[in-house]
N, C-alpha and C positions, 0 to 999 in steps of 0.2 A: 539307617539314617544316611542321607546324602552328604557328600563332602561339602556342598554349598551350605547345608544347614549347620554342619559342624563349624564351618568358617564363620558363619553369622553369630554363633554363640560366643566366639572369641573376639568379637568386635568391641572396641572401646566405646565409651559413651559418645565421644566426639565423632567417631566413625559411624555410629548408629544415627546420630542427628544429621550427619553429612548425607547419609543414604536417604533419610526422610526429606531433606530440603532439596537435594539436587537430583534425586532419582525419581522414577515413577513406577517402579516394578513391584514394590511391596504395598500391602494394604495401607500401612501408616503413611507412606509417601504419597499414595494416590489420594488419601483423605486430606492430607496437608495441602496438596495442589488444588483439590476441589474447593476446600474452604477459602483458599487464596483467590481462586477465580470468582467466587461469589462476592468476596470482599471487593475485588476490582470492579465487578459489575455494579455493586451498590455505590461505590465511591464515584464512578462515572455518572450514575443516576443523580447523586447528590449534587455534583457539579452542574449538571443540566438544570436541576430544580432551582439552584441558586440564581439562575438568570431569569426566572419567571417573575414579572413585576407585580403580579396580583397576590402573591402569598403574604400572609400576615407577618407582623413583626416577630411574634413568638416562633413562627415556623422558620423565619430567617435566622433566628438565634440557634434553633435546633440544627438547621442545616450547617451553620458555621461550626458548631461544636462537632458535628459528625465529620465535617471536612477536615478539621484538625485532628480528630481521632483517627481517621483513616491515614492521614499523613504520618502521624506518630507511629502507627502500626507498621506502615510500609518502610519507614525509616529504620525501625528496629529490625525488621526483616532484612533490609539491605545490609546493615552492619553484622547481623548474624551470618549472612551468606559470606561476607568477607572473612569473618573469624573461622568459619568452617571450611573455607576453600583451602585446598592443598597449596595452590599458588594464588594468593589474593590478587596480585596484579593482573593475572590472566582473566579473572572474573571481572575486575573493575573496568578493564578496557575492552571487554567482550561486548557483543551486541546487547545481550540481556542485562549485563551490568550497567551499561550506559542508559538503557531504557528504565531500569529500576531506579537509578539515580535521578533521571529527569522527571520521573513520576512523583517525586517528593519535593523537588526544588521550588515549583511555582507557589506553593502555599507559604513557604518561608519568604519568598521574594515578594509576596503580596503585602508584607509588612512595610516594605519600602516603595513598591510600585503597585498602585491600585489597578486591579483588573487582571493582573498576571495569574491569579489563581485559576482563571478559566482555562489556562493551558494544561490543567491537570487531566484533560481528556486524553492526553498522551498515554495515560494508563491503559487505554483501550488496546494499545499495542501488546500489552502483557497477556491479553487474552489469546494470543497466538500459541501460548503454551498448551492450549486445549488439544492441539495436534499431537503433542507428546503424551498428554495425560490419557487421552482416549485411544492412543495407539493408532492414530489415523495416518500411518506411514505412507499409504498409497497416495493420500492427498499431498503429503510433504514432497513425495517424489514428483508428482505432477507439477507442483509449484516450482520445484527446482528445475524441471524440464522447461517450463515456461520462461523462467528467468534466464536460462541458457539461450533459449530461442531469441529473447529480446536483446541479450548482449550480442549474439551473433548477427542480429539484424540492425544493430545500432548504426553502422556506417551507412547503410542504405536509407534508414530513417532520417539520419542527419542530413544527407544529401537532399532528401525530399523536403524536409522542413526548411532547409536553406532556399530551395526553389519556391516554396510557399511564401517565405519572407520577402523574396524579391517580388513575387506577384502582388502581395498586399501593399507593398510600397508603391509599385507602379499603378495599381488600381486606385489606391487612395489618392495619389497625386493627380491622376486623371479625373477622378470624381471632384476633387477640389477645383480644378480648372473648369470643368463643365458647369458645376453649380454656381461658381463665382462669376463666370462669364455672363450669366443671366442678370447679374446685378452690377455689371461693369467693374467687377473687382472692388466694389465699395461696400462698406459695412451695411448690413441689413439685419434687423432682429430676427427675421424669419429664416435666415440662412444659417443652418446648423453646421455647415462645413466651413467653419470659421478659420481653420488652419489646416496645414498638411498633416500634422500629427493627429488632429481630431478626425481627419478623413481616413487616415490609416487605421485608427481605432474602429471606425465604421467598417472598413474593409475586413478587418480581423473578425469582427462580430458577424459579418455577413458570410464570409467564406467558411467559417466554422458552423454555419447554420444555426447559430444561437438566436440571432434576431431580436435584440432587446426592443427595437423600435424607437429608441430615444433620438436617433438621427435618421432621417429619411430624405431621399432626393425629391425635388419638386419638378424638375425639368423632365421632358420626355426622354432626352438622350441619357440623362442620369438614371432614369428608371430602367431603360433598356440595358445599360451597363450593369445595373444592380441585378437584373434578372439573370444575366449571363454569369455573374459572380455566384449567385445562389445555386445555379445548376452545377457550376464547377466545384462548389463547396462539398458536394457529395464525395468527390475524390479525396478530400482531406480525411474523411472517415474511412473510406474503403481501402485506399492504398496502403497506409501503415498496417491496417489489420491484415491485409493480404500478404504483406511482406513477412510479418511475424508468423502467420498461419502456415505459409510455405516452409519457413525455416523449422517450425515445430514439427511439421509432417516429415521433413527430411531427417530430423533427429530421431523421430519415432521409427522410421524405416531403417536407419543405421543401427538402431539398438535391437533389431529383431534378427532371429536366426531363420534362414531360408532353407527349407527342406530340399535336399538334393534329388529326392525322388519325385515329389509332386509340386515342388516350387511354392509350397504353402508357407505363409509367414507364421513364426512362432515367437514366444517371448524369449528374452535373452537367457533366462534361467532354465528353459525347457531342455530336457534330455531326449525326448521323443516327440515326433511330429504330432500335433493335435488333429491333423487332417487324415494322415494315412498310417500313423503309428511307427513310422520308420525311425531308426536311431539318428540322432543329430550329433555328429562329431564336431570337434572344434574347428576343423578346416572348412566345415560347411557354414559356419556362422557368418 
């Protein structure tokens, strides 16, 4: 009998429940997490169903009861986690603790503020636990690497967004002048560029290639400027993507071991080269 098995036999009731609630290694813990995930999925579905206007009055009542049932269930779970935590304050102020709390508040808040119950869809964030339950550690590592790449690229992206902000202000103001000049800067019901803020809104919609079509230029000069902005709009999508992609690729290369014999790349944990089989010493990393 292994030492781990012997240790588990001496666990107290509280320790056993702590293992079930906070861990995902034992069958009971995995079962608890799977049941919890299904409850989260069903609760999110109930919230979405409650916004359908064509459901019957009886169905609305059932949905309301289910909504409160899930809220009470998750509230109990939240307080159980606090009671079982070795350091309750650490759980309460952790990412998961805050999400668990926010997933219950909207229902209680709806007693005083109508419509706040729809914010319960924040429970969908709790589904991120599936990465821990299904042991998808590789996906977690990739997500962590992507987050690091975004943080490392934040300065460049901020500069780029600042440049885009200047562009939309200049383009919006220019379009306001162009379109209003056709009406001698007098009010006209057909002129959608009624103010500079409205024109900047048009510039943002156009430069991001969204194109709602609620505001469109009518002058030839305005349409030419609009066409130029549409073409430039592709840079808004490609530049930030390129910045993050390059940073992510650099991090990938930095985390690899290079074989001193064949210069082949290997994973950081590799002890032998996957290409030639040579030993990878720490000074070759």
